[in-house]
C-alpha positions as CSV (number, residue, x, y, z in Angstrom):
1,M,0.0,0.0,0.0
2,H,1.1,3.6,-0.7
3,E,0.6,6.4,1.8
4,V,-2.0,9.0,0.7
5,V,-2.2,11.4,3.6
6,A,-1.4,11.8,7.3
7,V,-4.2,13.7,9.0
8,P,-3.6,15.5,12.3
9,V,-6.6,14.8,14.5
10,D,-8.3,15.7,17.8
11,A,-8.2,12.2,19.3
12,G,-11.3,12.7,21.3
13,R,-13.5,14.1,18.5
14,A,-12.1,12.5,15.4
15,R,-14.1,9.9,13.4
16,V,-13.1,7.5,10.6
17,Y,-15.8,6.5,8.1
18,E,-15.4,2.9,6.8
19,H,-17.4,2.1,3.6
20,G,-18.1,-1.6,3.1
21,W,-17.7,-3.5,-0.2
22,Q,-21.3,-4.5,-0.9
23,S,-24.9,-3.9,0.2
24,W,-24.6,-6.0,3.4
25,S,-21.1,-5.0,4.4
26,P,-21.0,-2.9,7.6
27,T,-20.6,0.8,6.8
28,A,-20.4,3.4,9.6
29,A,-18.3,6.2,11.2
30,H,-16.2,5.1,14.2
31,R,-14.3,6.8,17.1
32,L,-10.5,6.3,17.0
33,V,-10.8,3.9,20.0
34,D,-13.5,1.7,18.4
35,R,-12.9,-1.7,17.0
36,P,-14.8,-1.8,13.7
37,P,-16.9,-4.9,12.9
38,R,-15.3,-7.8,11.0
39,P,-16.7,-11.1,9.6
40,V,-17.3,-13.8,12.2
41,D,-16.4,-16.6,9.8
42,E,-15.2,-17.4,6.3
43,V,-18.6,-18.0,4.8
44,R,-19.7,-14.5,5.9
45,R,-16.4,-13.0,4.6
46,V,-17.0,-14.4,1.1
47,M,-20.7,-13.7,0.9
48,N,-21.0,-10.4,2.8
49,Y,-17.7,-8.7,2.7
50,R,-15.0,-8.3,0.0
51,P,-13.9,-11.9,-0.7
52,D,-10.5,-11.1,-2.0
53,T,-9.4,-9.0,1.1
54,R,-9.0,-9.5,4.8
55,A,-9.6,-6.3,6.7
56,P,-7.3,-6.0,9.8
57,A,-8.8,-6.0,13.2
58,D,-6.4,-3.3,14.4
59,A,-7.0,-0.7,11.7
60,F,-9.9,1.0,9.8
61,W,-10.6,-0.3,6.3
62,G,-12.7,1.0,3.5
63,E,-13.5,-0.6,0.2
64,G,-13.2,2.2,-2.4
65,L,-14.0,4.9,0.1
66,L,-12.7,6.0,3.5
67,A,-13.1,9.4,5.2
68,V,-11.5,11.0,8.2
69,D,-13.2,13.8,10.1
70,P,-10.3,15.1,12.2
71,G,-12.6,16.8,14.7
72,T,-10.8,20.1,14.4
73,G,-13.3,21.8,12.1
74,E,-10.8,22.0,9.3
75,G,-12.7,19.9,6.8
76,V,-13.2,16.1,6.2
77,H,-10.5,14.2,4.3
78,V,-12.2,11.9,1.8
79,V,-10.1,9.2,0.0
80,G,-11.9,7.3,-2.7
81,A,-11.8,5.5,-6.0
82,P,-11.7,7.8,-9.1
83,S,-14.6,6.0,-10.8
84,P,-16.6,2.8,-10.9
85,A,-15.0,1.8,-14.2
86,G,-11.5,1.2,-12.8
87,P,-10.2,-0.9,-10.0
88,I,-11.8,-0.3,-6.6
89,P,-9.0,0.0,-4.1
90,S,-8.9,-1.0,-0.5
91,I,-8.0,1.8,1.8
92,R,-6.5,1.5,5.3
93,A,-6.3,4.0,8.1
94,D,-4.0,3.6,11.1
95,V,-4.0,5.7,14.3
96,R,-0.4,6.9,15.0
97,G,-0.1,9.3,17.9
98,G,-1.9,12.4,17.0
99,Q,-2.4,11.4,13.3
100,V,-4.5,9.1,11.2
101,V,-2.4,7.7,8.4
102,V,-4.3,6.7,5.3
103,R,-2.9,4.3,2.7
104,A,-4.4,2.6,-0.4
105,D,-3.5,-0.4,-2.6
106,G,-4.5,1.3,-5.8
107,P,-5.3,4.7,-7.4
108,V,-7.4,7.0,-5.3
109,E,-8.3,10.7,-5.1
110,H,-7.9,12.7,-2.0
111,A,-10.0,15.7,-1.2
112,V,-10.7,17.9,1.8
113,L,-14.3,18.9,1.9
114,P,-16.2,21.3,4.1
115,G,-19.0,20.4,6.6
116,G,-19.4,17.2,8.6
117,L,-19.2,13.7,7.3
118,D,-22.6,13.7,5.7
119,A,-21.9,16.9,3.7
120,A,-18.5,15.8,2.7
121,L,-19.6,12.3,1.6
122,G,-22.5,13.9,-0.3
123,G,-20.1,16.2,-2.1
124,W,-17.7,13.4,-3.0
125,G,-20.7,11.3,-4.1
126,E,-21.9,14.0,-6.5
127,A,-18.5,14.1,-8.2
128,F,-18.2,10.3,-8.4
129,A,-21.7,10.0,-9.9
130,A,-20.9,12.6,-12.5
131,R,-17.8,10.7,-13.5
132,A,-19.9,7.5,-13.7
133,G,-22.4,9.2,-16.0
134,V,-25.4,9.0,-13.7
135,G,-28.3,10.7,-15.4
136,P,-31.6,11.9,-14.0
137,L,-32.9,9.4,-11.5
138,R,-36.2,7.7,-12.1
139,P,-39.0,7.8,-9.5
140,A,-39.1,4.5,-7.7
141,P,-42.4,2.5,-7.7
142,T,-43.9,1.3,-4.4
143,L,-44.3,-2.4,-3.8
144,W,-45.3,-5.4,-1.8
145,C,-42.7,-8.1,-1.4
146,S,-43.3,-11.7,-0.4
147,W,-40.0,-12.4,1.4
148,Y,-40.3,-11.1,5.0
149,H,-43.4,-13.1,6.0
150,Y,-43.2,-16.2,3.8
151,Y,-39.5,-16.5,3.0
152,T,-38.7,-19.5,0.7
153,R,-42.0,-21.2,1.7
154,V,-44.1,-18.7,-0.4
155,T,-46.8,-20.2,-2.5
156,E,-48.8,-19.0,-5.4
157,A,-51.8,-18.7,-3.1
158,D,-49.9,-16.5,-0.7
159,V,-49.2,-14.0,-3.5
160,E,-52.8,-14.2,-4.6
161,E,-54.0,-13.4,-1.1
162,N,-51.9,-10.3,-0.8
163,L,-52.8,-9.2,-4.3
164,L,-56.5,-9.2,-3.2
165,A,-55.6,-7.7,0.2
166,L,-54.1,-4.6,-1.5
167,A,-57.5,-3.7,-2.9
168,E,-59.4,-4.8,0.2
169,L,-57.2,-2.6,2.5
170,D,-57.0,0.3,0.0
171,L,-53.2,0.1,-0.3
172,D,-52.1,1.9,-3.4
173,L,-48.9,0.0,-4.2
174,D,-47.6,-0.2,-7.7
175,V,-45.7,-3.6,-7.8
176,V,-46.4,-7.1,-6.4
177,Q,-42.9,-8.6,-6.2
178,I,-42.5,-12.3,-6.0
179,D,-39.4,-13.1,-4.0
180,D,-37.2,-16.2,-3.4
181,G,-39.2,-19.5,-3.3
182,Y,-41.0,-19.5,-6.7
183,Q,-38.1,-21.2,-8.5
184,A,-37.1,-24.9,-8.5
185,E,-33.4,-24.2,-7.6
186,I,-30.9,-21.4,-7.5
187,G,-30.0,-20.9,-11.1
188,D,-33.2,-22.6,-12.5
189,W,-35.2,-19.4,-12.6
190,L,-37.6,-20.4,-15.3
191,L,-38.5,-23.8,-13.7
192,P,-41.2,-23.3,-11.0
193,S,-41.1,-24.9,-7.6
194,H,-43.9,-27.3,-6.7
195,R,-45.7,-24.4,-4.9
196,F,-46.3,-22.5,-8.1
197,A,-48.5,-23.9,-10.9
198,S,-47.8,-21.2,-13.5
199,L,-45.6,-18.1,-13.0
200,P,-46.7,-16.6,-16.4
201,D,-50.4,-16.9,-15.3
202,L,-49.7,-15.4,-11.9
203,V,-48.0,-12.4,-13.6
204,A,-50.9,-12.0,-15.8
205,R,-53.3,-11.9,-12.9
206,I,-51.2,-9.3,-11.1
207,R,-51.3,-7.1,-14.2
208,D,-55.0,-7.7,-14.7
209,R,-55.7,-6.3,-11.3
210,G,-53.9,-3.1,-12.2
211,R,-50.5,-3.8,-10.5
212,R,-47.0,-4.2,-12.0
213,A,-45.3,-7.6,-11.6
214,G,-41.9,-7.9,-10.0
215,I,-39.5,-10.8,-9.7
216,W,-36.5,-11.7,-7.6
217,T,-33.4,-13.5,-8.9
218,A,-29.8,-14.2,-7.9
219,P,-28.6,-14.2,-11.5
220,F,-24.9,-14.8,-10.9
221,L,-25.3,-17.6,-8.4
222,V,-25.6,-21.3,-9.2
223,G,-26.7,-23.9,-6.6
224,A,-25.1,-27.3,-6.6
225,R,-28.6,-29.0,-6.9
226,S,-29.7,-27.0,-9.9
227,E,-30.2,-28.3,-13.4
228,L,-28.0,-25.5,-14.6
229,A,-25.0,-26.8,-12.5
230,G,-25.5,-30.2,-14.0
231,R,-25.8,-29.1,-17.5
232,H,-23.1,-26.4,-17.5
233,P,-20.4,-26.9,-14.8
234,E,-18.0,-25.1,-17.2
235,W,-20.0,-21.8,-16.7
236,T,-18.9,-21.4,-13.1
237,C,-15.7,-20.0,-11.7
238,G,-15.4,-21.3,-8.1
239,E,-17.0,-21.2,-4.7
240,A,-19.4,-18.3,-3.9
241,G,-20.4,-19.4,-0.4
242,H,-23.0,-21.6,1.0
243,G,-26.8,-21.1,1.2
244,W,-30.1,-22.9,0.6
245,D,-28.5,-25.9,2.3
246,Q,-26.0,-26.4,-0.6
247,P,-22.7,-25.1,-2.0
248,L,-23.0,-22.1,-4.3
249,A,-20.8,-21.3,-7.3
250,A,-20.4,-18.0,-9.2
251,L,-21.5,-17.7,-12.8
252,D,-18.8,-16.3,-15.0
253,V,-20.4,-14.0,-17.6
254,T,-17.3,-14.0,-19.7
255,R,-17.6,-17.6,-20.5
256,P,-19.3,-18.7,-23.8
257,G,-23.0,-19.3,-23.4
258,V,-23.5,-17.5,-20.2
259,E,-24.6,-14.2,-21.8
260,A,-27.1,-16.1,-23.9
261,Y,-28.5,-17.8,-20.8
262,L,-28.9,-14.4,-19.0
263,R,-30.7,-13.0,-22.1
264,E,-33.0,-16.0,-22.2
265,V,-33.9,-15.7,-18.5
266,F,-34.6,-12.0,-18.4
267,G,-36.1,-11.9,-21.9
268,T,-38.6,-14.5,-20.9
269,F,-39.6,-12.7,-17.7
270,R,-40.0,-9.5,-19.7
271,S,-42.1,-11.3,-22.3
272,W,-44.5,-12.4,-19.5
273,G,-45.0,-8.8,-18.5
274,V,-42.5,-8.5,-15.5
275,D,-41.1,-5.0,-15.4
276,F,-39.6,-4.7,-11.9
277,F,-36.4,-6.8,-11.3
278,K,-34.6,-7.3,-8.0
279,V,-31.2,-8.9,-8.7
280,D,-29.7,-10.2,-5.5
281,F,-26.5,-11.8,-4.3
282,V,-24.8,-10.2,-7.2
283,Y,-21.5,-10.0,-5.4
284,A,-21.0,-13.4,-7.1
285,G,-20.8,-11.7,-10.5
286,A,-17.7,-9.8,-9.4
287,L,-15.7,-12.9,-8.4
288,P,-14.4,-13.3,-11.9
289,G,-13.6,-9.6,-11.9
290,L,-15.4,-6.2,-11.9
291,D,-15.4,-6.0,-15.7
292,A,-17.3,-9.2,-15.8
293,Y,-19.7,-8.0,-13.2
294,R,-20.4,-4.7,-14.9
295,H,-20.9,-6.5,-18.2
296,G,-23.4,-8.8,-16.7
297,L,-25.4,-6.0,-15.2
298,R,-25.3,-4.2,-18.6
299,V,-26.7,-7.3,-20.3
300,I,-29.6,-7.5,-17.8
301,R,-30.3,-3.8,-18.2
302,E,-30.3,-4.1,-22.0
303,V,-32.7,-7.1,-22.0
304,I,-35.2,-5.8,-19.6
305,G,-35.3,-2.4,-21.3
306,P,-35.3,1.2,-20.2
307,E,-38.9,1.0,-19.1
308,S,-38.2,-1.6,-16.4
309,F,-37.0,-0.8,-12.9
310,L,-33.8,-2.5,-11.7
311,L,-33.0,-2.9,-8.0
312,G,-29.6,-4.2,-7.0
313,C,-28.9,-6.1,-3.7
314,G,-25.9,-7.9,-2.2
315,A,-24.0,-5.8,-4.8
316,P,-20.5,-4.2,-4.9
317,I,-21.6,-0.7,-4.2
318,L,-19.2,1.6,-6.0
319,A,-18.8,-0.7,-9.0
320,S,-22.6,-0.6,-9.5
321,V,-23.0,3.2,-9.7
322,G,-24.7,4.1,-13.0
323,L,-26.0,0.6,-13.6
324,V,-29.1,0.2,-11.5
325,D,-32.1,2.4,-10.6
326,A,-32.1,1.5,-6.9
327,M,-29.8,-0.2,-4.5
328,R,-30.1,-2.0,-1.2
329,V,-27.8,-0.1,1.1
330,G,-27.8,-2.4,4.2
331,P,-28.3,-5.9,5.4
332,D,-31.7,-7.6,5.3
333,I,-34.2,-6.3,7.8
334,S,-35.6,-8.9,10.2
335,H,-38.2,-9.5,12.8
336,H,-35.5,-9.3,15.5
337,W,-33.3,-6.4,16.5
338,E,-29.8,-8.1,16.9
339,P,-28.2,-10.1,14.1
340,E,-28.3,-13.8,15.2
341,T,-24.6,-14.5,14.8
342,G,-23.4,-11.1,16.0
343,D,-22.0,-10.3,12.6
344,M,-23.0,-6.8,11.5
345,S,-23.5,-7.9,7.9
346,Q,-26.3,-10.3,8.9
347,P,-30.1,-9.7,9.0
348,G,-31.3,-7.6,11.9
349,Q,-32.9,-4.3,12.6
350,R,-29.8,-2.8,14.3
351,T,-27.5,-3.8,11.4
352,A,-29.9,-2.6,8.7
353,A,-30.6,0.7,10.5
354,S,-26.8,1.5,10.9
355,N,-26.1,1.0,7.2
356,V,-29.2,2.9,6.1
357,R,-28.1,5.9,8.2
358,W,-24.5,5.9,7.0
359,R,-25.2,5.4,3.3
360,A,-28.1,7.9,3.3
361,W,-25.8,10.3,1.3
362,Q,-26.0,8.0,-1.7
363,H,-29.7,8.5,-2.1
364,G,-30.5,10.9,-5.0
365,R,-26.9,10.9,-6.1
366,F,-26.1,7.3,-7.1
367,W,-29.6,5.9,-7.2
368,V,-32.7,5.6,-5.1
369,N,-31.6,4.0,-1.8
370,D,-33.5,0.9,-0.7
371,P,-33.5,0.6,3.1
372,D,-35.3,-2.7,2.8
373,C,-39.0,-3.4,3.4
374,L,-41.2,-1.9,6.1
375,V,-42.1,-4.7,8.4
376,V,-44.5,-3.7,11.1
377,A,-46.6,-6.8,12.0
378,P,-47.3,-7.3,15.7
379,Q,-44.6,-10.0,16.1
380,V,-41.8,-7.6,14.9
381,E,-39.4,-6.5,17.7
382,R,-39.1,-2.7,18.1
383,R,-41.1,-2.2,15.0
384,A,-41.7,1.5,15.7
385,E,-38.0,2.1,15.6
386,W,-37.6,0.5,12.2
387,A,-40.6,2.5,10.9
388,A,-38.9,5.7,12.0
389,T,-35.7,4.7,10.2
390,V,-37.6,4.0,7.0
391,E,-39.5,7.3,7.4
392,R,-36.3,9.3,7.9
393,Y,-34.0,7.7,5.4
394,G,-36.0,5.5,3.0
395,G,-36.1,6.0,-0.7
396,L,-37.7,2.8,-2.2
397,R,-40.8,2.1,-0.2
398,A,-42.0,-1.5,0.2
399,S,-44.2,-3.5,2.5
400,G,-42.9,-6.9,3.6
401,D,-45.8,-8.1,5.8
402,R,-48.7,-10.4,5.3
403,L,-51.2,-7.6,4.8
404,R,-54.2,-9.3,6.4
405,G,-52.1,-10.0,9.5
406,L,-51.4,-6.3,10.2
407,D,-53.0,-4.8,13.3
408,A,-54.5,-1.3,13.3
409,W,-51.1,0.4,14.0
410,G,-49.3,-1.7,11.4
411,L,-51.8,-1.0,8.7
412,A,-52.0,2.8,9.5
413,T,-48.1,2.9,9.5
414,T,-48.0,1.0,6.2
415,R,-50.5,3.4,4.6
416,R,-48.6,6.4,5.8
417,L,-45.1,5.3,4.9
418,V,-45.4,3.1,1.8
419,G,-45.8,5.9,-0.7
420,P,-43.5,7.4,-3.3
421,V,-40.5,9.4,-2.2
422,P,-38.7,12.0,-4.4
423,A,-35.2,11.1,-5.4
424,T,-33.9,14.3,-3.8
425,P,-30.3,14.0,-2.6
426,F,-30.1,13.3,1.1
427,G,-29.0,16.5,2.9
428,A,-29.7,18.7,0.0
């Protein structure tokens, strides 16, 4: 690593901002005496952090972006990647006496920007977005998502019930998004699970009732049990973690046949009438390299067309700027407050709320921020606190509850908060 800057600091007031690699990676500002969060095991490191680096426990570490507020009122030092098109460097900050010494393993730009951390990061983000060619941002639709009540057990009847409930409860949401569980296996997106009789017919019924149809995929992941893995083992490029009770491999978009496969999958969904696409776990597309990842996203964008809305998740953040309409900026929300394993990249309200707060500056500059779904059913722990986070920071507004299971407070809160939000830059 090469030294970028040594920043004189007020040790009691200074803060260091670590920006994580992808959607779920912890991102926050820390005091100099803090020990920032690190992965609890190798599976989490590969799937939720940057898989090709190991952040030290005794230093601060940002992927593509790190900032130092010296606490002296003399401006915030922001060190970041020049653009999403080149390498995304890792950036290290060490506390040495009365200084914070910042080093990087690749090309970076260093700027001293006025204001506090939010203002400085927003200013840096505007310049980064301009270099990435980000144009006017499209308004995000509102939606209902099947994941946070049904998870992988979702059935066609569950989606139908909530489609009817939208009208019964007078909830004016644009999209009904079918999440994980409709497909036979990870990678077999066009083969339905036994819980779905006909996905094209379900999409047609959603549209017939005046809603838009959305679909979830993990397009760069291949499960070991999938037909795709059996037919085309040569399309993968190594381990991408473990999930759905099976080993996962990464799909390499640079290999012959893979682009045609992506075009077939997303072209088929589009022909059915789907026009909202959530692409998840897309960190896997970057395992062959960031050029392959960006190419894969561009292929998907081209196939679904400019009229469709594209939401990224589990995605390398800075490498995705300019390629998606909205981006998940934190870990999954959950019915519980603390992450079950103690890892700050894992689902939980505390983990999601922290990232949503510290990536708020990206909203309206890079894309529409997705804080994750509003979940306010009676069984949700500290639900009012999560509702307050969505209200303050949310961009994309979505409901993740079984709608008929909401109590009076939950329904009123859903009606109040799940509405369109302008893509005005945070803090502007």
